C-alpha positions in Angstrom: -15.7 24.2 -10.2 -17.9 21.3 -8.9 -16.1 19.6 -6.3 -16.4 16.2 -4.5 -18.5 16.4 -1.1 -16.8 15.1 2.0 -18.5 12.8 3.7 -18.4 12.0 7.5 -20.6 9.7 9.5 -19.8 9.7 13.2 -21.7 9.0 16.2 -21.1 9.6 19.9 -22.9 6.6 21.9 -24.1 7.0 25.3 -21.4 4.5 26.6 -18.7 6.6 25.4 -17.9 4.7 22.0 -16.7 6.5 18.8 -17.5 5.1 15.4 -16.4 6.1 11.8 -18.5 4.2 9.2 -20.5 0.8 9.7 -17.4 -1.4 8.7 -15.0 0.1 11.2 -14.7 -1.1 14.7 -15.9 1.3 17.7 -13.2 2.6 19.8 -13.8 3.0 23.6 -12.9 6.3 24.5 -13.3 5.8 28.3 -9.9 3.7 27.6 -7.7 5.8 25.4 -9.7 9.2 25.5 -9.2 10.2 21.9 -10.0 9.1 18.4 -8.5 10.3 15.0 -10.6 9.7 12.0 -9.5 10.7 8.3 -12.8 12.2 6.7 -11.3 13.1 3.3 -10.9 9.8 1.5 -11.6 10.3 -1.8 -9.5 12.5 -4.3 -8.6 13.0 -7.8 -5.6 12.4 -9.9 -5.5 16.1 -10.3 -5.5 16.5 -6.1 -1.7 15.9 -5.9 -1.3 18.9 -3.6 -4.2 19.4 -1.3 -4.9 19.0 2.1 -7.1 16.2 3.7 -8.6 16.3 6.9 -8.2 14.1 9.7 -10.9 14.9 12.6 -10.0 14.6 15.9 -12.2 13.8 19.1 -10.6 13.8 22.7 -11.9 13.3 26.1 -9.7 14.9 28.7 -6.4 14.4 26.6 -4.4 16.4 23.7 -3.0 15.1 20.5 0.8 15.9 21.0 1.7 14.4 17.3 0.3 12.9 14.5 2.5 11.0 11.8 1.2 9.4 8.5 2.8 6.3 7.5 2.2 4.1 4.3 1.2 0.3 4.6 5.1 -0.7 5.5 5.3 1.4 8.2 7.4 4.3 6.7 6.8 7.7 7.7 5.5 9.9 5.1 4.8 13.2 6.9 3.7 14.8 10.3 0.1 16.3 10.2 -0.6 19.7 11.3 -2.8 19.7 14.4 -5.3 22.6 14.8 -8.7 22.7 16.7 -10.2 19.6 16.4 -8.8 18.9 13.2 -5.5 17.9 11.7 -4.2 18.0 8.3 -1.6 16.8 6.0 -0.9 17.4 2.1 -1.5 14.6 -0.6 1.9 15.8 -1.9 3.5 13.9 0.9 2.1 10.6 -0.6 4.5 10.9 -3.6 3.7 10.3 -7.3 0.5 9.2 -7.9 1.4 5.7 -9.4 -0.2 2.3 -8.9 0.0 -1.2 -9.9 2.7 -3.6 -9.9 4.3 -1.4 -12.8 3.6 1.5 -11.5 2.0 2.2 -14.9 -1.7 3.2 -13.4 -2.8 6.7 -12.1 -5.7 5.4 -9.9 -5.6 3.4 -7.0 -5.7 3.2 -3.1 -3.1 4.3 -0.8 -3.2 2.4 2.2 -2.1 4.5 5.3 -1.9 4.3 9.2 -2.2 7.2 11.4 -0.3 7.3 14.4 -1.2 9.8 17.3 0.8 10.2 20.4 -1.5 11.5 23.0 -0.7 13.6 26.2 -1.5 10.5 28.3 1.2 8.6 26.9 -1.1 6.5 24.8 -0.4 5.7 21.1 -3.2 5.6 18.8 -2.5 3.4 15.6 -5.5 3.5 13.3 -5.6 2.3 9.7 -7.0 4.6 7.2 -7.0 4.7 3.2 -7.2 7.3 0.5 -8.8 6.3 -2.9 -7.6 8.3 -6.1 -9.8 8.2 -8.9 -10.0 10.1 -12.5 -11.2 13.7 -12.5 -12.7 12.9 -15.8 -15.9 10.6 -16.1 -17.3 9.3 -19.0 -20.4 7.3 -19.9 -20.1 4.4 -22.2 -21.0 4.3 -26.2 -19.7 1.2 -27.8 -20.9 1.9 -31.3 -22.5 4.2 -33.6 -24.3 3.6 -37.0 -22.9 4.9 -40.1 -24.7 8.0 -41.5 -27.9 7.2 -39.1 -29.0 10.3 -37.3 -32.1 8.4 -35.8 -30.0 6.4 -33.4 -31.4 5.7 -30.0 -30.0 8.7 -27.9 -29.6 6.5 -24.9 -27.0 4.4 -27.1 -25.1 7.2 -28.8 -24.9 10.1 -26.2 -21.5 10.1 -24.8 -21.8 11.9 -21.5 -18.9 13.6 -19.6 -18.1 15.1 -16.4 -15.0 16.7 -14.4 -14.6 17.2 -10.9 -11.9 17.2 -8.1 -11.7 16.9 -4.4 -10.3 20.4 -4.1 -7.9 21.3 -7.2 -9.2 24.1 -9.7 -9.4 22.9 -13.4 -7.4 25.3 -15.6 -8.1 23.7 -18.9 -10.2 21.1 -20.3 -10.0 19.9 -24.0 -10.9 17.0 -26.2 -9.2 15.6 -29.0 -9.9 12.9 -31.4 -8.3 10.4 -33.9 -9.5 7.7 -36.5 -8.3 4.2 -35.7 -5.4 3.1 -33.5 -2.9 4.3 -35.9 -4.1 7.9 -36.2 -2.8 10.9 -34.7 -4.7 13.0 -32.1 -6.0 16.5 -33.1 -8.2 18.9 -31.2 -11.9 18.6 -31.7 -12.5 22.3 -32.8 -16.3 21.3 -33.4 -17.3 20.4 -30.2 -17.5 23.1 -27.4 -16.9 21.4 -23.6 -18.5 22.6 -20.7 -16.3 23.3 -18.0 -18.3 20.8 -15.6 -20.3 18.3 -17.5 -22.1 17.9 -20.7 -23.0 15.5 -23.8 -22.0 14.8 -27.1 -24.5 13.5 -29.5 -22.5 10.9 -31.7 -25.8 10.0 -33.7 -25.2 13.8 -35.3 -21.6 13.2 -36.2 -20.1 15.0 -39.0 -18.9 11.8 -40.8 -17.1 13.7 -43.7 -15.1 15.9 -41.7 -14.1 13.0 -39.4 -13.4 10.9 -42.8 -15.0 8.0 -41.1 -16.5 4.9 -43.0 -17.9 1.8 -41.6 -15.5 -0.5 -39.6 -13.4 2.7 -38.7 -13.1 3.3 -34.8 -13.2 7.0 -33.5 -11.2 7.7 -30.4 -11.8 10.8 -28.3 -9.2 11.7 -25.5 -10.3 14.0 -22.8 -7.5 16.1 -21.1 -8.2 18.2 -17.7 -5.4 20.3 -16.4 -4.9 21.8 -12.8 -1.6 23.4 -12.4 1.2 21.1 -13.5 -0.9 18.1 -13.3 -3.0 16.4 -16.0 -5.9 13.7 -16.3 -6.5 11.9 -19.5 -9.2 9.6 -20.5 -9.7 8.0 -23.5 -12.8 6.3 -25.0 -13.1 4.5 -28.5 -16.4 4.1 -30.6 -16.5 1.6 -33.4 -18.5 3.0 -36.4 -21.1 0.0 -37.3 -22.6 -0.2 -41.0 -26.5 -0.2 -41.5 -27.5 -3.7 -41.4 -30.7 -5.5 -42.7 -33.6 -6.5 -40.6 -33.5 -10.1 -39.4 -33.7 -12.7 -42.3 -37.1 -14.1 -43.1 -38.2 -17.2 -45.1 -40.6 -18.1 -47.7 -41.4 -20.7 -50.2 -42.0 -20.0 -54.1 -44.0 -22.7 -55.8 -45.9 -23.6 -58.9 -48.7 -24.3 -56.5 -51.8 -22.1 -58.1 -53.1 -21.3 -54.7 -49.8 -19.8 -53.2 -47.7 -19.0 -56.5 -47.2 -15.3 -55.7 -45.1 -13.8 -53.1 -44.9 -10.3 -51.5 -41.8 -9.0 -49.8 -43.7 -6.2 -48.3 -46.1 -8.4 -46.6 -44.2 -11.6 -46.3 -47.2 -13.4 -47.4 -48.0 -15.8 -50.2 -51.0 -15.1 -52.7 -52.8 -17.3 -55.3 -52.2 -17.1 -59.0 -54.2 -14.1 -60.4 -54.1 -12.0 -57.2 -53.1 -8.5 -57.3 -51.1 -8.5 -54.0 -48.1 -10.2 -55.1 -44.7 -8.6 -56.2 -43.0 -11.9 -57.7 -44.5 -15.2 -58.9 -43.3 -18.6 -59.6 -42.6 -19.1 -63.4 -42.6 -22.0 -65.8 -38.6 -21.5 -66.3 -38.4 -22.6 -62.9 -37.4 -19.0 -61.6 -39.7 -16.0 -60.6 -40.6 -12.7 -62.1 -42.1 -9.4 -60.9 -46.1 -9.0 -61.2 -48.7 -6.5 -60.8 -46.3 -3.8 -61.9 -44.5 -3.9 -58.7 -41.4 -1.4 -58.6 -38.8 -3.9 -57.8 -35.9 -5.5 -60.1 -32.9 -7.9 -59.0 -29.3 -8.2 -59.8 -27.5 -11.6 -59.4 -24.4 -11.3 -57.1 -21.7 -14.0 -57.3 -19.3 -13.1 -54.3 -18.9 -16.0 -51.9 -20.3 -15.5 -48.7 -22.2 -12.0 -50.0 -25.3 -13.0 -48.1 -23.9 -13.4 -44.5 -21.5 -10.5 -45.0 -23.4 -7.9 -46.8 -24.8 -4.6 -45.2 -27.2 -2.2 -46.7 -24.4 -0.2 -48.3 -23.0 -3.2 -49.9 -26.1 -4.3 -51.4 -26.9 -0.6 -52.9 -23.4 -0.6 -54.6 -24.1 -4.3 -55.8 -27.2 -3.2 -56.9 -25.9 -0.2 -58.9 -23.0 -1.8 -60.2 -25.0 -4.5 -62.1 -28.0 -4.6 -64.6 -31.6 -5.0 -63.0 -34.0 -7.4 -64.3 -37.7 -8.2 -63.5 -37.4 -11.9 -64.6 -34.8 -14.5 -63.0 -35.2 -18.0 -64.7 -33.6 -21.3 -63.8 -32.7 -20.7 -60.2 -30.4 -22.9 -58.1 -29.7 -23.6 -54.6 -27.2 -20.9 -53.4 -28.0 -18.1 -56.1 -27.8 -14.6 -54.3 -29.7 -11.7 -55.6 -30.0 -8.2 -54.3 -33.0 -6.1 -55.0 -34.3 -2.6 -54.9 -38.1 -1.4 -54.5 -39.8 1.6 -53.9 -42.7 1.7 -51.2 -45.0 4.0 -49.6 -44.7 4.3 -45.9 -46.9 6.8 -43.9 -47.5 8.5 -47.2 -44.0 8.6 -48.0 -42.0 7.0 -50.8 -39.1 5.1 -49.3 -36.4 3.0 -51.3 -35.7 -0.3 -49.9 -32.6 -2.6 -50.8 -33.0 -6.4 -49.9 -31.2 -9.7 -50.7 -32.2 -12.9 -51.6 -30.7 -16.4 -51.3 -32.1 -19.4 -52.8 -32.4 -22.4 -50.8 -33.5 -26.1 -51.2 -35.1 -26.7 -55.0 -37.6 -29.1 -55.1 -37.4 -31.1 -58.2 -40.4 -33.5 -59.4 -39.9 -35.7 -62.8 -36.9 -33.4 -63.7 -38.6 -30.1 -63.0 -38.5 -27.7 -60.4 -41.8 -27.2 -58.9 -40.7 -24.9 -55.9 -37.8 -23.2 -54.1 -37.2 -22.0 -50.6 -35.7 -18.5 -50.3 -34.0 -16.5 -47.4 -34.2 -12.6 -47.7 -33.4 -9.7 -45.6 -34.2 -6.0 -46.3 -33.8 -2.3 -45.0 -34.0 1.4 -45.7 -30.7 3.3 -45.7 -31.0 6.5 -43.4 -29.0 9.5 -44.5 
């Protein structure tokens, strides 16, 4: 069981001054002859019945009693004085509840250590104990649907569990789909007892019944005796999206009448490089045996809201054509093409939106297009 390290930084100055941490006032032991310093200041939600230590320093006096008070001066408990140290149990702090409505499990206890010395002097020192979760998670905001190639730095959920002193009896993980779902145990994931990682890029979407737009919730629970700590994280499943939009002009200019989506370049009439070309029927058609075809989409706002899988579905539901006549501003078409990338054939889905159409003497001579495309990873 990994435990938090105790931290103590004390120094004895030649002039007789004791100090704890840079931000605390120095105490002159030549005047009072003693000092009491709380050294265990950070515990976890599960450390609700553990002893914390006060380091005692004396110079020709003894500690006769030490009481622990809350920030309002109420006595919580009396510390047990030993040889050079004193201890008290965190159970004396009461229920670990914080916040204005006592609805938070982490926070800070502001305390006072009141010591009666054999010299008759009374030390009244402020102290604090910070309570944090025993479970710590890294942050993963979203994962891309069916994409196992996501950047590990963005899709790996790291977790760890540690306490000040309490043993961990059980550590488990549950999941649910969307806020209205019901948590069930994540049987497909074996948790390490201390720390580990979950690669969400390799998630079994079918087993979890996840689709784009869903939110996956993970609830980690650590138990020590009768105490429990829970931490919940949520990850949004986002669709596979197109690359950023590009623009082009398709025109009857013989020096640039062809266009290639592969290169994003215009080519002269008769070139073997283009995929489509401007036609006399004021539209475009496939050239050079390019493996590309188009399906018109009439759904409003489709171009601005579509993802790659929406485009594939629209294409498969339509009737593909290789010639598109009489284009008008606002027309939208999805397309499918096959390209060879690094020696392998890949299927690419794209979408086109027709922009301004230039008309001369009643005839369209050019039109602008905005387009975007991408490859679905599964």
